N, C-alpha and C positions, 0 to 999 in steps of 0.2 A: 420497527419504524412505523410511524403513523400511516405511511403511504401503502403499507402492505395490504390494507383493506381494499385498495383499488386494483390490486393485481388481478383479481378474478374477472372483472370486467375487461381488463387489459388482455387477458388470456384469449377471450373470444373476439374482441373487437380490434386488438392491436393498435390502440390509440395512444398517442403520446400524452404523458402527464407530466406535471412539474417535476424536475429532478429532485430526488430525495438527497442525493449526495453528489459531490463532484471532487475531482482531484486535479490540482494545478501544479504543473512543473514550472517553477519560478525561473530556474536557470539550469545550465548544464554543468557549471563549474562545481567542484567539490574539493574538500580538504584531503581526500584520500584517493588511492588508485587501486581499487579492489580487484582481485584476480578474476572475479566473475562478472566484471562490468566493463562495457565498451565506452562509457560516457566520456572518458578523456579524449576519445577520437571524434566526438560529436562537435558541431560548430559551437564556438564559445560565445553564445548569445544569451540574453535573458528576456523575459516577458515584461512588457511595459507595465509599470504600476498602475497606470490609468486604465489599462485593459483589465487588470486584476480587479480593480475597484469596480469597474463596470459590471463584471461578473458577480461580485459579492453583493452589490446593491440590487441586482436583478434577482439573485437567490433569496435575499431577504424579502423582496417584493412578492416573490412566488411562494413564500413560506417553505423554502427549502430547509433541510435539516443540518447538513454538515458539509464541511470543506476540508480536504487534506492537502497540505502544502508539501511538495517534494521537489526533487531536483535530479542531478547534482545534490547539493546540500542546501536546503532552504535557509539555513542560518548564515549562509554566505551572501544572501540577497541583501542589497543595499537599501531597500525601501520597505522594510518590515514595519516600521512605525506607521507609514502611510496606509498600508493595506490592513493592518490590525485595527486601525481606527474605523474601519468599515465592516468589521466582523458582525456587528449587530447581534441578532439572535441566533446566529449559526454556531454550531459546535465546530471548533477548529482543531485540527490535528497536525502534527509535525512529524515527518519522517527524516531522521537526522543521524549522523555519525556520532553526535555528542560533542562535536567540536564547533567553535565559533571564534570569530575575530574580535579585536578590541572595540570595534564600532557597532557590534551587534547589540540591539536593545533587548537583551535576554530577559530582563524583568517584565517588559511588555509582552514578550512571547509567553512567559510563565503565567502572567495575570489573565490573558485572554484566550489561552488554549484550553481545550478540554482534555487532550491527551498528547503525550510526546512519546514517540517510539524510537528507541535507540537501536541501531544496527550493530550488534556485537557478535562476531563470528569466531571467537576464540577466548579461552579463559587464561591461557598463558601468553606471555608477551611474544614468544616465538611463533605460535600458531596464529595469534591475532595479526602479527606483522605480515605473515604469509598471506593471510586472507585479505587484509585491508590495505596492504602496500606501505604502511607507515607504522612506526613504533610508538603508538600513542595510546595504548591501553590504559596506562596509569593516569594519563591526563583525562581520558574519557571517564574513568571511575571518579576522579575528583570533580569533574563537571556534573556528573549525575548527583553527587552529594550537594553541590552548590544549588542545583535546581530544586532538590528535595527540601533543602533548608529555606530557600526563598519562597517556595510554594506554601510552606506552613503559614506564612504571613499573607502572601498575595493571593493564593488560590489553593485552599486546603483540599478541594475536590479534584485537583489535577491528577489524572491517571498517567502512570509511568510504566512503560513496558519495554522488554527487550525482544526484538525480532532477530532470530539467529538463522542464517542460511547455512544448511548442512550440505557438505560436499565430500568427495573422497578423502580429502586430506584433513578434515577437522571433525569427522563424525565421532572419533575416539574421545573427544572432549565434551560430549553432550552433558554428561553428569557434572563435570566441572563448570560448564556454563550455567547449569541450573544452580549450582552452589554459589556462583558469582552473583546471579540474579537475586538469590536469597540474601546475600550479604548487602547488596545495594538496595533491596526493597523493590525489585522490579518484577512484574508479571513476566512470564517466559512463554514465548511462542517459537516453535521450530518449523522451518519450511525447507523442503528439498530444493536445491539449486535448479533453476530453469533455463539458465544461459550456459554457454560454453560446454559442449557435449563431453569434452575430455574431463570435466570435473563432476559430471553427473554420476549418480550411484548405479552401478551395474549389478547383475545377478550374482556375480562372484562376491561382491562386497556386501550384498544384502544379508547374508548369513552373519557376517561380523556386525553389521548394523543392528540386526535383531538382538544380538547379545548386548550391545551398547544400550539399546532401548530398554531392555530388561534391567540392566544395571541402573539406568537413570530412573526408572519407575520405582525402584526400591529405595532410592535416595530420600531422606527426610525433606529435601528441598523440592520434591516432585509436586508438593501442594501448590507451588507457584505456576505450574504449567497450565495454560488456559486453552490450548487446543489439544485434542486427544492424541497423546503420544503413542498410544497403542495402535492407532491407525497409520502411523508414519510409514510402515512398510508397504501397506496397501496403496498409499499415495503414489508409490513409484510406478504403479501399473498405468497411471495416466489415462484414464478413460474420460471421454468427452460426455458432458451432460446431453440429454435429448433435446433440450431447448435452452434458450438464453433470454431472460427477461431484463437483464441489466441495461441494455441500451435504451430502454424505455424510462428508466429512472435514474440514469447516471451518465456522466460524460467525463472524459479525461482531456484536459487542455495542455497541449505541449508548448514549449517555449517559443515556437514560431507562430503561435496563434491557432494552429490546427486543432479542431475538436474531434478526438477519436471516441469511439464507443466505449473503450476501456484501455487500461494500461498495457494489456497483452497485445492488442492491435497496434499500439504505438511502439511495441517492441522495446519497452523501457528497459534500459541496461544492456540491450542487445546491440546489433549493428544498426546504425542510423539509416542506411540504405534499405534495410529490410522492414521498415515500417509499412503497415498495410494501408495503402491509400484508398482502398475500397471501403475502409471502415471510417473514413473521415466524413463528418456531416457538415462541415463548413470551417471558416476561418474568421476569427473575431477581428482581424485587421481589415477584413473585406466586408463584413456584414455585422449588423447588430445581433447581440446574443439571442434576443427573443425571436428575431426573424429566422435565425439558424435553427433553433430548437423546434419551432413550430412549422418548419418548411416541409413541403411535400417530399423534397429530396431526402431530408433527414429521416422521414418516415419510411421511405423506400429502403434506405440503408438499414434501419432497425429491422424491418421485415425480412431483409435478406439474411440477417444474422440470427433470426428467431429460431430457425431450425439449424442447429450447430453443424457446420461443415469445416470450418477452419481448423487446421491441424494444431495451431498454437493454443486452441481452447483447452486441450487436454493438459496443458501446463498451468491452468488457472487454479491456484490454491485458495484464492480469495472468494470466488463466487460459485464454484461448482456445487457445493452443498446446498446453497440457497436455491439454485436452479433445480436440482434434483428434488428437493423437498417441495418446491412449488409444483413441479410436474406431478409428483406422486399425489399431492393433495388435490390438485385440479382434476386428476383422473380418479377421484372418489376413493382414494385410499382411506382407511379408517383412522389413522393416527393424526393427531393435531400437531401443528407447528406454529412458530412465531408467537408462542404464548409466554 
């Protein structure tokens, strides 16, 4: 990211800078009922398209880099045409189940997105249905093919990937999920589940997981894995980074307008009542986005989370490596990063 060059001043001064990236939950509704997700129990509300547009216009004005739309399932949002007309120079990502309704402007999504991430947690219909709550694997596979075909004409540079959440009951299909990704032409990413403790991988299961990881790494389809599968076991140790720079360059907008410092603070997919309100910097229904981002209160919240104390931070699979690399480099380690 171009904003990385400003991190070193940030480290000493802890000053807010324009966000490099944002994530926006458009709605809580979804086409599935995943076993590791509490979203079906969240309020059935959606974010106003006018507020989404306000954020996108501001990001373009501030030379932001990217926005990720999530939910629920963002492809169930009824105002995609409106908001995608304001993407401007932003790189737009979609986190989706791979399902959509008849009124979804899927060609618009394909044309103006930079990447689409499909959540696929099983390679067989049986395991997929257990994980996702619905028997729609075949339909998802067909939809991926539809997107790939349309992208050849509308957006040849569109990146497509599979994000697979691994838990106690689907780890044995890691190799098969890899092979499915290979078949569909998707990059593959694996993440350990971070919600619902009864589904998380325990020490007894880790020995079996290690054997499955070894089997997956020997598969010809392993070339499609984009995060280091050899580190999958160590990811279970769940250590917290020494610092967190993410609140200075990112925010997460939930469907009720609250701006959290990140998705973990918003307890996305967890229990609604467990959202961390101490990590909220403002609400776009109550203030202008620029006033929120540059407020003294937002800076206090950022500084409070700079030295990592929140327990949920150890479940962060998205930013912990960035934080650790930044910490090491800022403390005069010899290796180079962000190159």
